[in-house]
C-alpha positions in Angstrom: 46.8 -39.5 76.6 43.9 -39.5 79.1 42.8 -36.2 78.4 42.9 -37.1 74.2 40.7 -40.1 75.3 38.5 -38.0 77.6 38.2 -35.4 74.9 37.4 -37.8 72.0 34.7 -39.4 74.4 32.9 -35.8 75.3 32.7 -34.8 71.5 31.4 -38.1 70.8 28.6 -38.2 73.5 28.1 -34.5 72.4 27.1 -35.8 68.7 25.1 -38.3 70.5 23.0 -35.9 72.2 22.8 -33.2 69.6 21.9 -35.8 67.0 24.8 -35.8 65.3 23.9 -32.6 63.3 26.6 -30.6 61.3 26.6 -28.2 58.9 29.9 -29.0 58.0 31.8 -31.9 56.9 35.5 -31.9 58.3 35.1 -28.2 58.4 33.7 -28.2 54.7 30.3 -26.7 53.6 27.5 -29.3 52.6 24.9 -29.1 49.8 22.2 -31.7 48.3 21.9 -32.8 45.5 19.9 -35.4 43.9 20.9 -39.0 43.7 21.3 -39.6 39.8 19.8 -42.9 40.6 16.7 -41.6 41.5 13.9 -42.4 39.4 11.7 -39.7 37.7 8.5 -40.3 40.3 10.6 -39.3 43.1 12.7 -36.4 41.9 9.1 -34.8 40.7 7.9 -35.7 44.4 11.0 -34.0 45.7 10.4 -30.8 43.6 7.0 -30.6 45.2 7.8 -30.8 48.7 10.8 -29.1 48.8 9.2 -26.1 47.1 5.6 -26.3 49.1 8.4 -25.2 52.2 10.8 -22.9 50.5 10.5 -20.2 47.8 12.1 -21.7 44.7 11.1 -18.9 42.1 14.8 -19.4 41.3 14.3 -22.4 39.0 11.5 -20.4 37.0 11.9 -20.1 33.4 14.4 -17.2 33.0 16.0 -17.0 36.3 19.8 -18.6 37.3 18.6 -22.1 37.9 16.1 -23.3 35.2 18.5 -24.2 32.6 19.4 -27.3 32.0 15.6 -27.9 32.4 15.3 -31.1 33.5 13.7 -33.1 36.8 17.4 -34.1 38.1 18.8 -30.0 37.8 15.4 -28.7 39.0 15.3 -31.3 42.1 18.9 -30.8 43.1 18.3 -27.2 43.4 15.0 -27.3 45.2 16.3 -29.9 47.8 19.1 -27.8 47.9 17.0 -25.2 49.2 15.1 -27.0 51.5 18.3 -28.3 52.4 19.8 -25.2 53.4 16.8 -23.5 55.2 16.0 -26.0 57.5 20.0 -26.3 59.4 21.7 -28.1 57.0 21.3 -31.6 58.6 21.2 -34.8 57.3 17.9 -35.3 57.6 17.0 -32.6 55.7 18.7 -34.2 52.7 17.1 -37.8 53.5 14.5 -37.3 51.0 13.3 -40.9 51.3 17.0 -41.7 50.9 17.2 -39.7 47.4 19.6 -36.9 48.5 22.8 -36.7 48.4 25.0 -34.5 50.8 28.5 -33.6 49.0 31.4 -31.4 49.6 31.4 -30.0 46.4 29.6 -26.9 45.3 27.4 -27.9 42.9 26.5 -24.1 41.7 26.9 -23.6 38.3 27.1 -20.5 35.7 24.9 -17.8 37.6 23.1 -20.2 39.5 24.4 -20.7 43.0 23.7 -23.1 45.3 23.8 -20.9 48.5 
């Protein structure tokens, strides 16, 4: 019992030391999407920021993630591209509290969320 407690304490401390980062939630891959309650100005700001940092060509007209052509879809795609590229840390999906880390793959049709 003491070994289990010591091991738990070790992992807890390791989590704090590393900043609590994790690319997995309970061993599952994670993605970043826009919160459905986000307003249009926030979504547009998220797209502009993320796409200034990562390659968002996959969202251009004729590309796999262009449709549906709306802000929530494009913001989710851009935010996830940023989240994945920057290391999948929880703060890489904050976007001023408008990002949501999910464990269900949001990919659709030919638009694959890496």
